C-alpha positions as CSV (number, residue, x, y, z in Angstrom):
1,M,-48.8,-10.3,35.8
2,K,-45.3,-9.8,37.1
3,R,-43.9,-11.5,34.1
4,L,-46.4,-8.8,31.9
5,V,-44.6,-5.8,33.9
6,A,-41.1,-7.1,32.8
7,I,-41.4,-8.1,29.4
8,L,-42.6,-4.4,29.7
9,A,-40.0,-2.7,31.3
10,A,-37.4,-4.1,28.9
11,L,-39.3,-3.1,25.9
12,C,-39.0,0.2,27.5
13,V,-35.4,-0.3,27.9
14,G,-34.9,-1.6,24.3
15,L,-37.0,1.5,22.3
16,T,-34.9,4.1,24.6
17,A,-31.9,2.8,23.5
18,L,-33.0,2.5,19.9
19,A,-34.2,6.6,20.3
20,Q,-31.1,7.1,21.5
21,E,-28.7,6.0,18.8
22,E,-29.4,6.6,15.0
23,D,-28.2,3.5,14.4
24,P,-27.8,0.9,16.8
25,W,-26.7,-2.0,13.7
26,A,-24.3,0.5,12.2
27,R,-20.5,-0.8,12.9
28,I,-19.0,2.6,11.5
29,V,-20.1,6.3,11.4
30,A,-19.2,9.6,10.3
31,G,-15.9,10.1,10.9
32,D,-14.4,6.6,10.9
33,R,-12.0,5.1,8.5
34,L,-12.9,3.0,5.7
35,P,-12.4,-0.8,6.6
36,A,-9.8,-3.1,5.0
37,F,-11.4,-5.4,1.8
38,E,-11.2,-6.6,-0.8
39,V,-14.6,-7.5,-3.4
40,A,-15.3,-9.3,-6.1
41,L,-17.4,-7.8,-9.0
42,T,-19.4,-8.8,-11.6
43,D,-17.0,-8.1,-14.5
44,G,-14.3,-10.1,-13.3
45,T,-12.3,-7.7,-11.5
46,T,-11.4,-7.4,-8.2
47,L,-11.3,-4.0,-6.6
48,S,-9.9,-3.3,-2.7
49,S,-10.2,-0.8,-0.4
50,L,-6.7,0.8,-0.8
51,Q,-7.9,1.0,-4.3
52,L,-10.5,3.3,-3.5
53,E,-8.2,6.2,-2.1
54,G,-8.5,9.7,-3.5
55,K,-11.9,9.0,-5.0
56,V,-15.2,9.8,-3.4
57,V,-16.9,6.7,-2.5
58,W,-20.8,5.6,-2.3
59,I,-20.7,2.1,-1.3
60,A,-24.5,0.6,-1.5
61,L,-24.8,-2.6,0.2
62,W,-27.6,-4.4,-0.9
63,A,-29.0,-7.3,-2.1
64,S,-31.2,-8.7,-5.5
65,W,-34.3,-10.1,-3.4
66,C,-34.8,-6.8,-1.2
67,P,-37.6,-4.9,-2.4
68,S,-36.2,-1.6,-1.0
69,C,-32.9,-2.3,-2.4
70,R,-34.7,-2.9,-5.7
71,K,-36.9,0.4,-5.2
72,E,-33.5,1.9,-4.4
73,F,-31.7,0.9,-7.6
74,K,-34.8,2.2,-9.9
75,R,-34.6,5.5,-8.6
76,L,-31.2,6.0,-9.2
77,E,-31.0,4.7,-12.5
78,A,-34.1,7.4,-13.1
79,N,-31.8,10.3,-11.4
80,K,-29.7,12.5,-13.6
81,E,-28.1,14.0,-10.7
82,F,-26.4,10.4,-10.1
83,A,-25.6,10.1,-13.5
84,E,-23.7,13.1,-13.9
85,L,-21.8,11.5,-10.4
86,F,-19.9,8.8,-12.8
87,E,-18.8,11.8,-15.0
88,N,-16.8,12.7,-12.4
89,E,-13.3,10.5,-13.0
90,D,-12.6,11.0,-8.9
91,F,-16.0,9.3,-8.1
92,I,-16.6,5.3,-7.7
93,F,-20.0,3.8,-7.3
94,L,-19.5,0.1,-5.4
95,P,-23.0,-1.5,-4.9
96,I,-21.8,-4.9,-3.0
97,A,-24.9,-7.8,-2.8
98,R,-25.1,-9.2,0.1
99,E,-25.4,-13.2,1.0
100,E,-24.8,-13.4,-3.6
101,N,-23.0,-15.1,-5.8
102,I,-21.6,-13.2,-9.3
103,A,-23.7,-15.2,-11.3
104,T,-27.0,-14.3,-9.6
105,V,-26.6,-10.8,-9.3
106,A,-24.9,-10.6,-12.4
107,A,-28.0,-12.1,-14.0
108,W,-30.0,-9.9,-12.0
109,L,-28.3,-6.3,-12.7
110,R,-28.6,-7.6,-16.6
111,K,-32.1,-8.6,-16.4
112,K,-32.7,-4.8,-15.1
113,G,-30.6,-3.3,-17.6
114,Y,-28.2,-2.0,-14.9
115,T,-24.9,-1.0,-16.3
116,W,-22.4,-0.9,-13.1
117,P,-20.9,-3.9,-11.8
118,S,-21.7,-4.6,-8.3
119,G,-19.3,-6.4,-6.0
120,V,-20.4,-9.4,-4.3
121,D,-20.2,-10.8,-0.5
122,P,-21.8,-14.2,-0.3
123,T,-19.9,-14.7,3.3
124,R,-21.6,-11.6,4.8
125,E,-17.7,-11.0,5.5
126,I,-17.6,-7.5,4.2
127,Y,-20.9,-6.7,5.5
128,A,-20.0,-7.2,8.9
129,L,-17.3,-4.6,8.7
130,F,-19.9,-2.1,8.1
131,A,-23.2,-3.2,10.1
132,E,-24.7,-6.5,11.8
133,H,-28.6,-5.6,10.2
134,E,-30.7,-3.9,7.6
135,I,-30.0,-2.9,3.7
136,P,-29.4,-1.3,2.0
137,R,-27.1,0.3,3.8
138,N,-25.2,3.5,1.7
139,I,-22.1,4.5,3.0
140,I,-20.2,8.0,1.2
141,V,-16.4,7.8,1.8
142,G,-14.1,11.1,1.1
143,R,-11.2,11.1,-0.7
144,D,-9.2,10.5,2.8
145,G,-10.2,7.3,3.2
146,V,-12.8,8.6,6.2
147,V,-16.4,7.9,6.2
148,V,-18.6,11.3,5.5
149,L,-22.2,9.8,5.7
150,H,-23.9,6.5,6.7
151,R,-27.4,5.7,5.9
152,T,-29.9,2.4,6.3
153,T,-33.1,1.7,4.5
154,Y,-34.8,3.1,1.5
155,S,-36.2,6.7,1.7
156,K,-36.3,9.4,-0.8
157,G,-35.2,12.2,0.8
158,D,-31.9,10.4,1.9
159,L,-31.2,9.3,-1.8
160,G,-30.9,13.1,-2.3
161,E,-29.0,13.3,0.6
162,I,-26.4,11.2,-0.1
163,I,-26.3,12.4,-4.2
164,E,-26.2,15.8,-2.5
165,K,-23.3,14.8,-0.3
166,A,-21.5,13.0,-2.7
167,K,-21.8,16.3,-5.4
168,E,-19.8,18.1,-2.4
169,M,-17.3,15.9,-1.9
170,L,-16.1,16.0,-5.2
171,N,-16.2,19.7,-5.6
């Protein structure tokens, strides 16, 4: 009985901690500066966080094996407002696939018909700058290099909010 009480007490403490924090696994939140990183892209180029300065950036941390990530990308591809973001030269969409290699990610994107390149993070080094667990993750970074929004998990409502935040930052 003592063991059961101890387990229940620990569970209550854990749930209370989760309730107090919106995302207990996030390593960056709104107001933080974008961490420094360099990422290889499926189009054969490399992009560094320094090259993102002066742009509104949407970083999508994902994986091709992740069901929620797949739903999110499918929804983005069909979204007119998302497509309109690409018309602005000050906007960059930077998906980064966690724990996958360039060949796998490039083949998956081609198969699905997505035209945007994706970064790859085979060792989870870049992902670790942003969070400890959970994908998909979406981060909007302002022109000044400061994170203005960080959301995790797939939600239709969140995607709308993220798109609106990116549009707001471009105006």
